[in-house]
C-alpha positions as CSV (number, residue, x, y, z in Angstrom):
1,X,46.8,96.0,62.9
2,X,49.6,94.0,64.2
3,X,49.8,92.9,68.0
4,X,52.6,95.3,68.8
5,X,50.6,98.1,67.0
6,X,47.7,97.3,69.1
7,X,49.7,97.4,72.4
8,X,51.3,100.7,71.5
9,X,47.7,102.2,70.8
10,X,46.5,100.8,73.9
11,X,49.3,102.4,75.9
12,X,48.7,105.7,74.1
13,X,44.9,105.6,75.0
14,X,45.6,104.7,78.6
15,X,48.1,107.6,78.9
16,X,45.6,109.8,77.4
17,X,43.0,108.9,80.2
18,X,45.8,109.2,82.8
19,X,47.0,112.7,81.8
20,X,43.4,114.1,81.7
21,X,42.5,112.7,85.1
22,X,45.7,113.3,86.9
23,X,48.1,115.5,85.0
24,X,51.6,114.6,83.9
25,X,53.3,115.0,87.4
26,X,50.7,112.6,89.3
27,X,50.5,110.2,86.3
28,X,51.4,106.6,87.4
29,X,53.0,104.1,84.9
30,X,51.6,101.2,86.7
31,X,48.0,102.6,86.2
32,X,48.8,103.1,82.5
33,X,49.9,99.6,82.1
34,X,46.9,98.2,84.1
35,X,44.5,100.2,81.9
36,X,46.3,99.1,78.7
37,X,46.6,95.4,79.8
38,X,50.3,95.4,79.3
39,X,53.4,95.1,81.4
40,X,56.0,97.8,82.1
41,X,58.5,95.9,80.0
42,X,56.2,96.3,76.9
43,X,55.6,99.8,77.9
44,X,59.3,100.7,77.8
45,X,59.9,98.6,74.7
46,X,57.6,101.1,72.9
47,X,58.5,104.3,74.8
48,X,61.9,105.0,76.4
49,X,60.6,107.4,79.0
50,X,57.6,108.8,80.6
51,X,58.0,112.1,78.7
52,X,57.8,110.2,75.2
53,X,54.9,108.3,76.1
54,X,52.9,111.4,77.3
55,X,54.1,113.5,74.3
56,X,52.7,110.8,72.0
57,X,49.4,110.8,74.4
58,X,49.2,114.7,74.0
59,X,49.6,114.4,70.2
60,X,47.1,111.7,70.0
61,X,44.6,113.7,72.1
62,X,44.8,116.7,69.8
63,X,45.3,115.1,66.5
64,X,42.6,112.5,66.8
65,X,40.1,115.3,67.1
66,X,41.6,117.3,64.3
67,X,41.1,114.6,61.7
68,X,38.4,116.5,59.8
69,X,41.1,118.9,58.6
70,X,41.7,118.5,54.8
71,X,43.4,120.6,52.2
72,X,44.1,119.6,48.7
73,X,45.4,121.9,46.0
74,X,43.0,122.7,43.4
75,X,44.6,124.5,40.4
76,X,41.0,125.8,39.1
77,X,40.2,127.5,42.4
78,X,41.5,130.7,43.7
79,X,44.1,130.5,46.6
80,X,42.1,132.6,49.0
81,X,39.1,130.4,48.8
82,X,41.1,127.2,49.4
83,X,42.9,128.8,52.3
84,X,39.8,130.1,53.8
85,X,38.1,126.7,54.0
86,X,41.1,125.2,55.6
87,X,41.4,127.9,58.3
88,X,37.6,127.8,59.0
89,X,38.1,123.9,59.6
90,X,41.0,124.7,62.2
91,X,38.8,127.1,64.0
92,X,36.0,124.5,64.2
93,X,38.6,121.9,65.5
94,X,40.0,124.2,68.0
95,X,36.9,125.5,69.5
96,X,34.5,122.7,69.0
97,X,36.3,119.3,68.4
98,X,39.2,119.8,70.8
99,X,38.0,122.5,73.0
100,X,40.0,125.2,74.8
101,X,39.8,123.4,78.1
102,X,41.8,120.5,76.8
103,X,44.4,122.8,75.1
104,X,44.8,124.7,78.5
105,X,45.5,121.5,80.3
106,X,48.0,120.5,77.7
107,X,49.7,124.0,77.7
108,X,49.7,123.9,81.6
109,X,51.4,120.5,81.7
110,X,54.0,121.7,79.1
111,X,54.8,124.8,81.1
112,X,55.2,122.9,84.4
113,X,57.3,120.1,82.8
114,X,59.9,121.7,80.5
115,X,61.3,118.1,79.8
116,X,57.7,117.1,78.4
117,X,57.5,120.4,76.4
118,X,60.8,119.6,74.7
119,X,59.9,116.1,73.9
120,X,56.4,117.2,72.7
121,X,57.6,119.9,70.4
122,X,60.2,117.6,68.9
123,X,57.6,115.0,68.3
124,X,55.1,117.4,66.5
125,X,57.5,119.6,64.6
126,X,56.3,120.1,61.1
127,X,53.2,118.2,61.7
128,X,50.9,120.5,59.5
129,X,51.7,118.4,56.6
130,X,48.5,119.1,54.5
131,X,49.3,122.8,54.6
132,X,52.9,122.3,53.6
133,X,51.9,119.9,50.8
134,X,49.4,122.5,49.6
135,X,52.0,125.3,49.5
136,X,54.5,123.1,47.6
137,X,51.9,122.1,45.1
138,X,50.8,125.8,44.6
139,X,54.6,126.7,44.3
140,X,55.0,123.9,41.7
141,X,52.0,125.3,39.7
142,X,53.7,128.8,39.7
143,X,51.0,130.5,42.1
144,X,53.2,130.7,45.0
145,X,56.6,132.2,44.9
146,X,59.6,129.8,45.4
147,X,60.8,129.6,48.9
148,X,60.9,127.6,52.1
149,X,57.4,126.0,52.5
150,X,58.3,125.3,56.2
151,X,58.6,129.1,56.8
152,X,55.4,129.8,55.0
153,X,53.6,127.2,57.0
154,X,54.9,128.8,60.3
155,X,53.7,132.3,59.0
156,X,50.1,131.0,58.6
157,X,50.2,128.9,61.9
158,X,51.6,131.7,63.9
159,X,49.1,134.3,62.5
160,X,46.2,131.7,63.4
161,X,47.5,131.1,67.0
162,X,48.0,134.7,67.6
163,X,44.4,135.4,66.9
164,X,42.5,132.3,67.9
165,X,44.5,130.6,70.5
166,X,47.0,132.5,72.6
167,X,44.8,135.5,73.6
168,X,42.1,133.0,74.7
169,X,44.7,130.9,76.7
170,X,47.0,133.6,78.2
171,X,44.5,136.5,78.6
172,X,41.3,134.6,79.0
173,X,39.8,136.4,76.1
174,X,36.5,135.1,74.7
175,X,36.7,133.4,71.4
176,X,35.9,135.7,68.5
177,X,32.4,135.8,67.1
178,X,31.6,134.2,63.8
179,X,31.7,137.6,62.1
180,X,34.9,138.4,63.7
181,X,36.4,135.1,62.8
182,X,35.6,135.7,59.3
183,X,37.3,139.1,59.2
184,X,40.5,137.7,61.0
185,X,40.8,134.8,58.6
186,X,40.3,137.1,55.6
187,X,43.0,139.4,57.0
188,X,45.4,136.3,57.6
189,X,44.9,135.3,54.1
190,X,45.5,138.9,52.7
191,X,48.8,139.2,54.6
192,X,49.9,135.7,53.4
193,X,49.0,136.2,49.7
194,X,50.5,139.7,49.6
195,X,53.7,138.2,50.8
196,X,53.9,134.9,48.7
197,X,51.4,134.8,45.8
198,X,53.1,134.8,42.4
199,X,51.7,137.8,40.3
200,X,50.2,136.3,37.2
201,X,51.8,137.4,33.9
202,X,49.7,138.4,30.9
203,X,50.4,135.0,29.2
204,X,48.9,133.3,32.3
205,X,45.8,135.5,32.2
206,X,45.5,134.8,28.6
207,X,45.7,131.2,29.0
208,X,43.4,131.0,31.8
209,X,40.8,133.1,30.0
210,X,37.7,131.1,28.6
């Protein structure tokens, strides 16, 4: 890693600690620089504003704990099984690796600071690249209808957040039990595949038969 990359990473790490300890409004750029061992000039060379720095810190805070997510299109496996494994990983990451307390803090900061929210959502737009690539691969293989992959990603993610995130954040609903999680995931997959799965032709079925 180059020196400039190390300095940028150190600033983001320091900003994460500052955000968790003080929140965005009380966050102090001098403390961030001291923790990172850099100058303010270096900080502003990497990040033009406080909002951009803490947007990057929020993304690193969440994304760094979401690394176990993986989704690679497998032509031999049914689409439902592939999506189920991916969504199960997302549930584990949200509830166990990241934790709702961290997500609540992030959402609270975004609500209080519209400028930070705008910078953050601009930064993380279309970040579920693994899911989008999976959809595009299934589309190229003729198993998903041709269409806008970004829209299809948003359908799945919005269904996921509607069951596993927003009720817990906004209404303080308890996370669903393991049995309920499985039922919700299966229903999400059913809705998605009913909308987008490409019906198999007789020729396809004949080709796939052993």
